[in-house]
N, C-alpha and C positions, 0 to 999 in steps of 0.2 A: 272726875266722875260724879254723877248724881244718881242715887239709887242704883249703883253698880252699872250705870249706862256709860259707855265710852263716848266721850264728846270730842269731836274734831271740828276745828274752825278752818274754813277754806277761804283763801284770799285770792280772788281773780284780779291779777295786777296788770296794769299797763301804765308805764311812766309814773310809778308811785315812789320813786326814790326819796323824794322830799318829805313824804308823810308816812312811809312804811314803819319806821322805827317808833314813831309816836303812837301809831295804831297798835303795834305789837306790845309796847310797854304797858298799855291799858288792858290787855287781854288777861282775864282772871285765871291764872294757871293753877289755882287751887281746885278748879273744877274742869278746866280744859286739859285734855290729855295729849293732843297732837295739833300741829298747825301745818297746813299745806299751802304753799304759794305756787300759783301758776302764772308765769310771765308770758304775755302774748306779744313777744318780740318787741319789747320796749327799746326805745332809742336813748334811754338814760341808764343810770347805774342801779336799777331796781334789783337785779340778781346779786350784784356785789353787796348791796346793803343787806339783802336777805341772808346772805352767807355770813356777813359780819356780825349780825345780831343773833345768829345761831338757829335760824329756821332749818330744820332737818330735812323736810320734804320739799324740794324745789323742782318744779317741772318747767322747762324752758321750751316754748314753741319755736320752731325753726323759721317761722314766718308769721305775720300777723293774720290770725284766723278769725278774729271777731270775738266780741264780748260773750256771745252764747257759747261758742266753741271753747272759750276759756273756762266757763263754768262746767262744761261737760268734762273737761280734763280734771277739774277739781273734784267733782262728785265721783267720777270713776275711781280716782285714787283713794278717796275717803272710804268708799265701799270695799276696795281691796284691802284696806287696813282695818276692816271689820268695825267701822263706826256704828254706834247705836243711834247717835244724834249728830246731825251735821248742821253747822251754822255757816251761812254764807255772809261774809262781811267784806265790804269794800275797803281796801287798804289806803284810801285817800283821806281818812280821818273825818269823813263827813258824818258818819254814825259812830256813837260812842260804844266801845266794846264793853263798857260797864253793865250793859243790859243783858249780856250773855247768860249769866246765872238765872235771871228771871225768866228769860225765854226758854232756856233748857229745862228749868223746873216744871214749866207747864207741860212740856213733852214727856219728861222723865216720869211724871206722876200720872201720865195717860189722860190728861185733861184735854189736850189737843194733839193732833198729829203734825200740824204745820202752824208756826207762829210767825206773823209778820210784824216788823217794826214799823209802825205807821207814823208818818210825819204829820198827818192831818189831825189825828186825835189831839186834843188839848191845844190846837192852833199853833203847833210847833213849827210848821213849814215857813210861814211868812216871818215869824219872829227870828228864825234862823237865817233869813236872807234869801229864801227862794224867790226868784224873779216872778213878778206878778203874772206874766203871760204863761209861765209854767204852772203856776198854782191854778189859774183859771182852766187851762187845758187839762190838768190833772183832775179837777173836780168834774168837768164836763165828760171826760172819757170814763171816769169811774161811775158817774150816773148812768151813762149809756150801757156800760158793761154790766152793772147790777141788774138792769132791766133785761138785757138779752141773756144773761147767764143765771138769772134768778138767784142772786146772791145779795148779801148785805155787808160787803167789805168796804172799809173806809178809803182804801187806796190799793191799787194793783201795781203800783209803779215803784215801790220801795226796793232798795238794794240790800235790805237787811232781812234775812229769812232764816228760820230754824226748822229743820225737817226731822221727823222720825225716819231713820234710814230705810225702814220697811216701805215707806211711801215712795222713795226714789227707786227702790227695787221693783216696785209694782208698775210704775209708769215708764214709758219709753222716751226719756228725755233726750236720748241721742238722736231721735228722729226730729227734734225741734230745730228751729233756725239757729244759725251761727251768729246772728246779729242781735241787736238789743231787744227785739221782740221775743226772744227766748224767755225773758222774764215773765211775759204775759202768757206764753204758751204753757209754761210749767205750772202756773197757777190754774190755768184752765183745765189742765190734766188732773190736778188735785181736786178741783171742783167736780169734775166729771165722775171720778171714782168715789165722790162723797167723803173725801177726807175731812176730818174735823179741823177747821181753820180758825185760829184765834188771832187776836191782834194786841199789841202793847204799844202804848204811847212812846214815841221815840223822838227826842230832839235831834235836829240836823243842822249842820253848819255849812254855809256856802262861802267859799273863799277862793282865791286865785289858784291854789294848788289842788283843790278838790276837783275830781273829774266831773265833767258835765258835757252833754252833747250840745252842739250848736243849734241854731234855729232851724236850719235846713234839715239836719238829722232829726230834730224834734218832730217836724212835719212828717217825715218818713216813718218815724216810730209811731206817731199818732194814727196814721193810716193803717199801719200794721196791726195796731191794737184793735181798731174797728174790724179789720179782717178776721182776727182771732175771735172776737166776740160774735160776729155774724156766723162764722163757721161753727162755733160752739152751739149757738141756737139751732142751726140746721142739723147738727149732729144729735143734739138732745131731742129734737122733735122728729128725728128719723127721716128728715127730708133729703139729707145728703150724708155721705160718710167721708171722713178725713183721716189721713194716715196717722196723725199724732194720737188718735184715739183707738188705733188698731189694737185689738185684743184686750181692751179695757172694759 
């Protein structure tokens, strides 16, 4: 806990057997109260490793539902466990769990309601091995999104996020995509309700075991991001209405 706020870390996992233990070993349990792992029908030993290292809350999907669906299961369980602060961390060891106290402190002290771990601040992305084409697409998409969504965020595509649980209760994240574009939709929802969003510089590592979508899926994701951004603009300007912003 920080400031008597219950902190839960959620791990949306898919084929994370090789990196899960290393990730969990770096989680600062002096401030983290619970860990939830959701396995999206991995074909490796992710669940067995999770059980072996003592993760108490394990949710196993009976089929591969998608990255977004995996996060939905994580967040729902964290809210059921009465979390005050929820940290979403990939269990592939691409992002360091050592930043959890810093991210949670910003939320626990009511400075921000959402904190993103940015790979772009301090030029950490390319230093960590991000492929050049992904870096360029990240920068181009972020530039377009900031214009259409009237924001000043350094990147929308990080897989390291910290939320005040009240924000996740306020938005309808279950209405979002079950695929990778879920990440963008949930940030768009947070922006739409004017949640206070902060960022912290986050080093990232790219290696064989770290999860990463291929070029084809990257194109699909990029098109999805543009769709989300245009929809946000149309919703914000009241030209059209979209279901993910219903009742917001």
